[in-house]
N, CA, C and O atoms as a Maestro MAE file, in Angstrom:
{
 s_m_m2io_version
 :::
 2.0.0
}

f_m_ct {
 s_m_title
 :::
 protein
 m_atom[228] {
  # First column is atom index #
  i_m_mmod_type
  r_m_x_coord
  r_m_y_coord
  r_m_z_coord
  i_m_residue_number
  s_m_chain_name
  s_m_pdb_residue_name
  s_m_pdb_atom_name
  i_m_atomic_number
  :::
  1 25 38.446 26.032 -119.641 1 A "MET " " N  " 7
  2 3 38.450 25.808 -120.936 1 A "MET " " CA " 6
  3 2 38.561 27.113 -122.034 1 A "MET " " C  " 6
  4 15 39.378 27.294 -122.937 1 A "MET " " O  " 8
  5 25 37.373 27.970 -121.575 2 A "PHE " " N  " 7
  6 3 38.163 28.912 -122.277 2 A "PHE " " CA " 6
  7 2 38.509 30.384 -121.640 2 A "PHE " " C  " 6
  8 15 38.366 31.503 -122.133 2 A "PHE " " O  " 8
  9 25 39.152 29.859 -120.021 3 A "ALA " " N  " 7
  10 3 39.855 30.805 -119.604 3 A "ALA " " CA " 6
  11 2 41.197 30.477 -120.059 3 A "ALA " " C  " 6
  12 15 41.958 31.298 -119.547 3 A "ALA " " O  " 8
  13 25 41.937 29.519 -120.903 4 A "ILE " " N  " 7
  14 3 42.953 29.345 -121.330 4 A "ILE " " CA " 6
  15 2 43.154 29.791 -122.734 4 A "ILE " " C  " 6
  16 15 44.291 30.164 -123.025 4 A "ILE " " O  " 8
  17 25 42.223 29.814 -123.662 5 A "ILE " " N  " 7
  18 3 41.526 30.677 -124.722 5 A "ILE " " CA " 6
  19 2 42.105 31.818 -124.462 5 A "ILE " " C  " 6
  20 15 43.195 32.113 -124.952 5 A "ILE " " O  " 8
  21 25 41.453 32.578 -123.672 6 A "ALA " " N  " 7
  22 3 42.525 34.223 -123.091 6 A "ALA " " CA " 6
  23 2 42.959 34.627 -123.052 6 A "ALA " " C  " 6
  24 15 43.260 35.759 -123.432 6 A "ALA " " O  " 8
  25 25 43.475 33.434 -122.208 7 A "ALA " " N  " 7
  26 3 45.005 33.819 -121.464 7 A "ALA " " CA " 6
  27 2 45.828 34.118 -122.817 7 A "ALA " " C  " 6
  28 15 46.309 35.218 -123.090 7 A "ALA " " O  " 8
  29 25 45.932 32.751 -123.769 8 A "VAL " " N  " 7
  30 3 46.914 32.540 -125.015 8 A "VAL " " CA " 6
  31 2 46.196 34.035 -125.747 8 A "VAL " " C  " 6
  32 15 46.981 34.713 -126.410 8 A "VAL " " O  " 8
  33 25 44.989 34.448 -125.649 9 A "ILE " " N  " 7
  34 3 44.093 35.068 -126.766 9 A "ILE " " CA " 6
  35 2 45.378 36.538 -126.302 9 A "ILE " " C  " 6
  36 15 46.039 36.964 -127.249 9 A "ILE " " O  " 8
  37 25 45.697 37.392 -124.440 10 A "PHE " " N  " 7
  38 3 45.336 38.273 -123.608 10 A "PHE " " CA " 6
  39 2 47.347 38.384 -124.426 10 A "PHE " " C  " 6
  40 15 47.909 39.304 -125.020 10 A "PHE " " O  " 8
  41 25 47.837 36.950 -124.023 11 A "GLY " " N  " 7
  42 3 49.604 37.069 -123.921 11 A "GLY " " CA " 6
  43 2 49.801 37.345 -125.469 11 A "GLY " " C  " 6
  44 15 50.772 38.001 -125.848 11 A "GLY " " O  " 8
  45 25 48.682 36.735 -126.539 12 A "LEU " " N  " 7
  46 3 48.895 37.136 -128.122 12 A "LEU " " CA " 6
  47 2 49.243 38.942 -128.518 12 A "LEU " " C  " 6
  48 15 50.038 39.480 -129.289 12 A "LEU " " O  " 8
  49 25 47.761 39.695 -127.147 13 A "ALA " " N  " 7
  50 3 47.655 40.955 -127.522 13 A "ALA " " CA " 6
  51 2 48.730 41.362 -127.047 13 A "ALA " " C  " 6
  52 15 49.423 42.062 -127.786 13 A "ALA " " O  " 8
  53 25 49.061 41.155 -126.105 14 A "LEU " " N  " 7
  54 3 50.072 41.669 -125.313 14 A "LEU " " CA " 6
  55 2 51.702 42.132 -126.373 14 A "LEU " " C  " 6
  56 15 52.355 43.176 -126.394 14 A "LEU " " O  " 8
  57 25 51.838 41.123 -126.953 15 A "ILE " " N  " 7
  58 3 53.025 40.859 -128.032 15 A "ILE " " CA " 6
  59 2 53.335 41.427 -128.785 15 A "ILE " " C  " 6
  60 15 54.449 41.848 -129.096 15 A "ILE " " O  " 8
  61 25 52.162 41.552 -129.297 16 A "LEU " " N  " 7
  62 3 51.214 42.198 -130.496 16 A "LEU " " CA " 6
  63 2 51.826 43.810 -130.751 16 A "LEU " " C  " 6
  64 15 52.460 44.350 -131.657 16 A "LEU " " O  " 8
  65 25 51.219 44.286 -129.316 17 A "ASP " " N  " 7
  66 3 51.336 46.126 -128.722 17 A "ASP " " CA " 6
  67 2 52.807 45.914 -127.807 17 A "ASP " " C  " 6
  68 15 53.312 47.006 -128.068 17 A "ASP " " O  " 8
  69 25 53.619 45.361 -127.086 18 A "TRP " " N  " 7
  70 3 54.731 45.437 -127.674 18 A "TRP " " CA " 6
  71 2 55.312 45.802 -128.354 18 A "TRP " " C  " 6
  72 15 55.993 46.824 -128.261 18 A "TRP " " O  " 8
  73 25 55.162 44.585 -129.861 19 A "ALA " " N  " 7
  74 3 56.474 44.309 -130.959 19 A "ALA " " CA " 6
  75 2 55.806 45.706 -131.609 19 A "ALA " " C  " 6
  76 15 56.318 45.998 -132.690 19 A "ALA " " O  " 8
  77 25 54.912 46.487 -131.216 20 A "ASP " " N  " 7
  78 3 54.208 47.738 -132.364 20 A "ASP " " CA " 6
  79 2 53.698 47.188 -133.670 20 A "ASP " " C  " 6
  80 15 53.514 47.844 -134.695 20 A "ASP " " O  " 8
  81 25 53.497 45.921 -133.502 21 A "ALA " " N  " 7
  82 3 53.349 45.054 -135.088 21 A "ALA " " CA " 6
  83 2 51.804 45.498 -135.468 21 A "ALA " " C  " 6
  84 15 50.907 45.888 -134.720 21 A "ALA " " O  " 8
  85 25 51.817 45.287 -136.996 22 A "THR " " N  " 7
  86 3 50.600 45.374 -137.775 22 A "THR " " CA " 6
  87 2 50.103 44.519 -138.576 22 A "THR " " C  " 6
  88 15 49.849 44.662 -139.772 22 A "THR " " O  " 8
  89 25 49.889 43.151 -137.570 23 A "VAL " " N  " 7
  90 3 49.653 42.195 -138.981 23 A "VAL " " CA " 6
  91 2 48.306 42.132 -139.531 23 A "VAL " " C  " 6
  92 15 48.358 41.479 -140.573 23 A "VAL " " O  " 8
  93 25 46.880 42.611 -139.230 24 A "SER " " N  " 7
  94 3 46.024 43.266 -140.409 24 A "SER " " CA " 6
  95 2 44.803 44.109 -139.114 24 A "SER " " C  " 6
  96 15 44.959 44.366 -137.920 24 A "SER " " O  " 8
  97 25 43.415 44.370 -140.234 25 A "ASP " " N  " 7
  98 3 43.208 44.978 -139.369 25 A "ASP " " CA " 6
  99 2 42.814 43.812 -138.412 25 A "ASP " " C  " 6
  100 15 43.393 43.952 -137.335 25 A "ASP " " O  " 8
  101 25 42.102 42.824 -138.448 26 A "ALA " " N  " 7
  102 3 41.224 41.750 -137.761 26 A "ALA " " CA " 6
  103 2 41.818 41.339 -136.655 26 A "ALA " " C  " 6
  104 15 41.161 40.840 -135.741 26 A "ALA " " O  " 8
  105 25 43.764 41.569 -136.564 27 A "PHE " " N  " 7
  106 3 44.290 41.141 -134.987 27 A "PHE " " CA " 6
  107 2 44.908 42.379 -134.831 27 A "PHE " " C  " 6
  108 15 46.112 42.301 -135.076 27 A "PHE " " O  " 8
  109 25 44.399 43.884 -134.402 28 A "THR " " N  " 7
  110 3 45.071 44.485 -133.403 28 A "THR " " CA " 6
  111 2 44.928 44.243 -131.940 28 A "THR " " C  " 6
  112 15 44.243 43.292 -131.566 28 A "THR " " O  " 8
  113 25 45.564 45.086 -131.014 29 A "PRO " " N  " 7
  114 3 45.463 44.242 -130.260 29 A "PRO " " CA " 6
  115 2 44.381 44.913 -128.996 29 A "PRO " " C  " 6
  116 15 44.020 44.323 -127.977 29 A "PRO " " O  " 8
  117 25 44.127 45.882 -129.293 30 A "GLN " " N  " 7
  118 3 42.488 46.255 -129.340 30 A "GLN " " CA " 6
  119 2 41.151 45.361 -129.150 30 A "GLN " " C  " 6
  120 15 40.365 45.491 -128.211 30 A "GLN " " O  " 8
  121 25 40.982 44.016 -130.679 31 A "THR " " N  " 7
  122 3 39.824 43.583 -131.318 31 A "THR " " CA " 6
  123 2 40.401 41.965 -130.253 31 A "THR " " C  " 6
  124 15 39.735 41.131 -129.640 31 A "THR " " O  " 8
  125 25 42.185 42.154 -130.500 32 A "LEU " " N  " 7
  126 3 42.064 40.791 -129.035 32 A "LEU " " CA " 6
  127 2 41.220 41.103 -127.891 32 A "LEU " " C  " 6
  128 15 40.037 40.885 -127.628 32 A "LEU " " O  " 8
  129 25 42.057 41.606 -127.365 33 A "LEU " " N  " 7
  130 3 41.692 42.090 -125.969 33 A "LEU " " CA " 6
  131 2 40.321 41.986 -126.399 33 A "LEU " " C  " 6
  132 15 40.260 40.776 -126.616 33 A "LEU " " O  " 8
  133 25 39.091 42.483 -126.687 34 A "MET " " N  " 7
  134 3 37.520 42.347 -126.651 34 A "MET " " CA " 6
  135 2 37.742 40.434 -126.956 34 A "MET " " C  " 6
  136 15 37.563 39.733 -125.960 34 A "MET " " O  " 8
  137 25 37.969 39.991 -127.778 35 A "ALA " " N  " 7
  138 3 38.276 38.184 -127.908 35 A "ALA " " CA " 6
  139 2 38.062 37.868 -126.854 35 A "ALA " " C  " 6
  140 15 37.048 37.307 -126.439 35 A "ALA " " O  " 8
  141 25 39.430 38.337 -126.006 36 A "GLY " " N  " 7
  142 3 39.858 37.403 -124.664 36 A "GLY " " CA " 6
  143 2 38.607 37.670 -123.483 36 A "GLY " " C  " 6
  144 15 38.194 36.805 -122.710 36 A "GLY " " O  " 8
  145 25 38.144 39.037 -123.555 37 A "LEU " " N  " 7
  146 3 36.713 39.511 -122.261 37 A "LEU " " CA " 6
  147 2 35.964 38.738 -122.736 37 A "LEU " " C  " 6
  148 15 35.197 38.367 -121.847 37 A "LEU " " O  " 8
  149 25 35.655 38.081 -124.042 38 A "LEU " " N  " 7
  150 3 34.208 37.444 -124.481 38 A "LEU " " CA " 6
  151 2 34.377 36.268 -123.734 38 A "LEU " " C  " 6
  152 15 33.595 35.834 -122.888 38 A "LEU " " O  " 8
  153 25 35.708 35.656 -124.185 39 A "CYS " " N  " 7
  154 3 36.072 34.042 -122.999 39 A "CYS " " CA " 6
  155 2 35.869 34.242 -121.933 39 A "CYS " " C  " 6
  156 15 34.807 33.827 -121.470 39 A "CYS " " O  " 8
  157 25 36.702 34.886 -121.176 40 A "ILE " " N  " 7
  158 3 36.692 35.546 -120.227 40 A "ILE " " CA " 6
  159 2 35.257 35.284 -119.779 40 A "ILE " " C  " 6
  160 15 35.211 34.175 -119.246 40 A "ILE " " O  " 8
  161 25 33.753 36.049 -119.799 41 A "ALA " " N  " 7
  162 3 32.097 36.325 -119.747 41 A "ALA " " CA " 6
  163 2 32.000 34.974 -119.650 41 A "ALA " " C  " 6
  164 15 31.957 34.343 -118.594 41 A "ALA " " O  " 8
  165 25 31.953 34.362 -121.164 42 A "LEU " " N  " 7
  166 3 32.105 32.476 -121.472 42 A "LEU " " CA " 6
  167 2 32.344 31.798 -120.258 42 A "LEU " " C  " 6
  168 15 31.588 31.053 -119.634 42 A "LEU " " O  " 8
  169 25 34.018 32.320 -119.892 43 A "HIS " " N  " 7
  170 3 34.297 30.657 -118.863 43 A "HIS " " CA " 6
  171 2 33.388 30.981 -117.896 43 A "HIS " " C  " 6
  172 15 32.600 30.109 -117.530 43 A "HIS " " O  " 8
  173 25 33.334 32.551 -117.203 44 A "LEU " " N  " 7
  174 3 32.586 32.769 -115.768 44 A "LEU " " CA " 6
  175 2 30.978 32.935 -116.003 44 A "LEU " " C  " 6
  176 15 30.093 33.550 -115.409 44 A "LEU " " O  " 8
  177 25 31.023 32.143 -117.084 45 A "ALA " " N  " 7
  178 3 28.947 31.991 -117.460 45 A "ALA " " CA " 6
  179 2 28.675 30.781 -117.489 45 A "ALA " " C  " 6
  180 15 27.604 30.218 -117.717 45 A "ALA " " O  " 8
  181 25 30.239 30.157 -117.117 46 A "GLY " " N  " 7
  182 3 30.072 27.844 -116.845 46 A "GLY " " CA " 6
  183 2 29.853 28.105 -118.151 46 A "GLY " " C  " 6
  184 15 28.874 27.359 -118.157 46 A "GLY " " O  " 8
  185 25 29.906 28.651 -119.697 47 A "ILE " " N  " 7
  186 3 29.795 27.414 -120.540 47 A "ILE " " CA " 6
  187 2 31.288 27.205 -121.354 47 A "ILE " " C  " 6
  188 15 32.151 28.030 -121.658 47 A "ILE " " O  " 8
  189 25 31.214 25.985 -121.529 48 A "GLY " " N  " 7
  190 3 32.752 25.132 -121.921 48 A "GLY " " CA " 6
  191 2 33.134 24.235 -120.512 48 A "GLY " " C  " 6
  192 15 34.209 23.636 -120.479 48 A "GLY " " O  " 8
  193 25 32.347 24.188 -119.541 49 A "ALA " " N  " 7
  194 3 32.717 23.333 -118.357 49 A "ALA " " CA " 6
  195 2 32.745 22.211 -118.852 49 A "ALA " " C  " 6
  196 15 31.821 21.746 -119.519 49 A "ALA " " O  " 8
  197 25 34.045 21.495 -118.533 50 A "SER " " N  " 7
  198 3 33.856 20.118 -117.925 50 A "SER " " CA " 6
  199 2 33.028 19.362 -117.536 50 A "SER " " C  " 6
  200 15 33.476 18.237 -117.756 50 A "SER " " O  " 8
  201 25 31.688 19.264 -116.900 51 A "THR " " N  " 7
  202 3 30.919 19.138 -115.987 51 A "THR " " CA " 6
  203 2 29.950 17.317 -116.673 51 A "THR " " C  " 6
  204 15 29.259 17.395 -117.688 51 A "THR " " O  " 8
  205 25 30.091 16.039 -115.983 52 A "LYS " " N  " 7
  206 3 29.568 15.107 -116.834 52 A "LYS " " CA " 6
  207 2 28.415 15.269 -115.971 52 A "LYS " " C  " 6
  208 15 28.405 15.333 -114.742 52 A "LYS " " O  " 8
  209 25 27.095 15.347 -117.078 53 A "TRP " " N  " 7
  210 3 25.596 15.120 -116.154 53 A "TRP " " CA " 6
  211 2 25.349 13.551 -116.507 53 A "TRP " " C  " 6
  212 15 25.682 12.688 -117.320 53 A "TRP " " O  " 8
  213 25 24.517 13.764 -115.318 54 A "ARG " " N  " 7
  214 3 24.100 11.983 -115.481 54 A "ARG " " CA " 6
  215 2 22.612 11.862 -115.371 54 A "ARG " " C  " 6
  216 15 21.978 12.662 -114.683 54 A "ARG " " O  " 8
  217 25 21.898 10.658 -116.182 55 A "GLY " " N  " 7
  218 3 21.051 11.013 -116.319 55 A "GLY " " CA " 6
  219 2 20.439 9.782 -114.955 55 A "GLY " " C  " 6
  220 15 21.177 9.205 -114.156 55 A "GLY " " O  " 8
  221 25 18.536 9.624 -115.063 56 A "ARG " " N  " 7
  222 3 18.160 9.470 -113.621 56 A "ARG " " CA " 6
  223 2 18.569 7.592 -114.363 56 A "ARG " " C  " 6
  224 15 18.433 7.163 -115.508 56 A "ARG " " O  " 8
  225 25 19.164 6.797 -112.879 57 A "ARG " " N  " 7
  226 3 19.397 5.236 -112.869 57 A "ARG " " CA " 6
  227 2 17.717 4.861 -112.660 57 A "ARG " " C  " 6
  228 15 17.351 3.688 -112.588 57 A "ARG " " O  " 8
  :::
 }
 m_bond[227] {
  # First column is bond index #
  i_m_from
  i_m_to
  i_m_order
  :::
  1 1 2 1
  2 2 3 1
  3 3 4 2
  4 3 5 1
  5 5 6 1
  6 6 7 1
  7 7 8 2
  8 7 9 1
  9 9 10 1
  10 10 11 1
  11 11 12 2
  12 11 13 1
  13 13 14 1
  14 14 15 1
  15 15 16 2
  16 15 17 1
  17 17 18 1
  18 18 19 1
  19 19 20 2
  20 19 21 1
  21 21 22 1
  22 22 23 1
  23 23 24 2
  24 23 25 1
  25 25 26 1
  26 26 27 1
  27 27 28 2
  28 27 29 1
  29 29 30 1
  30 30 31 1
  31 31 32 2
  32 31 33 1
  33 33 34 1
  34 34 35 1
  35 35 36 2
  36 35 37 1
  37 37 38 1
  38 38 39 1
  39 39 40 2
  40 39 41 1
  41 41 42 1
  42 42 43 1
  43 43 44 2
  44 43 45 1
  45 45 46 1
  46 46 47 1
  47 47 48 2
  48 47 49 1
  49 49 50 1
  50 50 51 1
  51 51 52 2
  52 51 53 1
  53 53 54 1
  54 54 55 1
  55 55 56 2
  56 55 57 1
  57 57 58 1
  58 58 59 1
  59 59 60 2
  60 59 61 1
  61 61 62 1
  62 62 63 1
  63 63 64 2
  64 63 65 1
  65 65 66 1
  66 66 67 1
  67 67 68 2
  68 67 69 1
  69 69 70 1
  70 70 71 1
  71 71 72 2
  72 71 73 1
  73 73 74 1
  74 74 75 1
  75 75 76 2
  76 75 77 1
  77 77 78 1
  78 78 79 1
  79 79 80 2
  80 79 81 1
  81 81 82 1
  82 82 83 1
  83 83 84 2
  84 83 85 1
  85 85 86 1
  86 86 87 1
  87 87 88 2
  88 87 89 1
  89 89 90 1
  90 90 91 1
  91 91 92 2
  92 91 93 1
  93 93 94 1
  94 94 95 1
  95 95 96 2
  96 95 97 1
  97 97 98 1
  98 98 99 1
  99 99 100 2
  100 99 101 1
  101 101 102 1
  102 102 103 1
  103 103 104 2
  104 103 105 1
  105 105 106 1
  106 106 107 1
  107 107 108 2
  108 107 109 1
  109 109 110 1
  110 110 111 1
  111 111 112 2
  112 111 113 1
  113 113 114 1
  114 114 115 1
  115 115 116 2
  116 115 117 1
  117 117 118 1
  118 118 119 1
  119 119 120 2
  120 119 121 1
  121 121 122 1
  122 122 123 1
  123 123 124 2
  124 123 125 1
  125 125 126 1
  126 126 127 1
  127 127 128 2
  128 127 129 1
  129 129 130 1
  130 130 131 1
  131 131 132 2
  132 131 133 1
  133 133 134 1
  134 134 135 1
  135 135 136 2
  136 135 137 1
  137 137 138 1
  138 138 139 1
  139 139 140 2
  140 139 141 1
  141 141 142 1
  142 142 143 1
  143 143 144 2
  144 143 145 1
  145 145 146 1
  146 146 147 1
  147 147 148 2
  148 147 149 1
  149 149 150 1
  150 150 151 1
  151 151 152 2
  152 151 153 1
  153 153 154 1
  154 154 155 1
  155 155 156 2
  156 155 157 1
  157 157 158 1
  158 158 159 1
  159 159 160 2
  160 159 161 1
  161 161 162 1
  162 162 163 1
  163 163 164 2
  164 163 165 1
  165 165 166 1
  166 166 167 1
  167 167 168 2
  168 167 169 1
  169 169 170 1
  170 170 171 1
  171 171 172 2
  172 171 173 1
  173 173 174 1
  174 174 175 1
  175 175 176 2
  176 175 177 1
  177 177 178 1
  178 178 179 1
  179 179 180 2
  180 179 181 1
  181 181 182 1
  182 182 183 1
  183 183 184 2
  184 183 185 1
  185 185 186 1
  186 186 187 1
  187 187 188 2
  188 187 189 1
  189 189 190 1
  190 190 191 1
  191 191 192 2
  192 191 193 1
  193 193 194 1
  194 194 195 1
  195 195 196 2
  196 195 197 1
  197 197 198 1
  198 198 199 1
  199 199 200 2
  200 199 201 1
  201 201 202 1
  202 202 203 1
  203 203 204 2
  204 203 205 1
  205 205 206 1
  206 206 207 1
  207 207 208 2
  208 207 209 1
  209 209 210 1
  210 210 211 1
  211 211 212 2
  212 211 213 1
  213 213 214 1
  214 214 215 1
  215 215 216 2
  216 215 217 1
  217 217 218 1
  218 218 219 1
  219 219 220 2
  220 219 221 1
  221 221 222 1
  222 222 223 1
  223 223 224 2
  224 223 225 1
  225 225 226 1
  226 226 227 1
  227 227 228 2
  :::
 }
}
């Protein structure tokens, strides 16, 4: 799940960089890059993985 979110964030950062758009100080390509890298790190750490936990039978 976090990998999909990271891909969307990276795509948005790329579009903003290509368009040379300034939305606000919070949404610069650099801050979106850091948010995407955070999502990739969380994905690689296994957070947000859809695993089903079983209890004892």
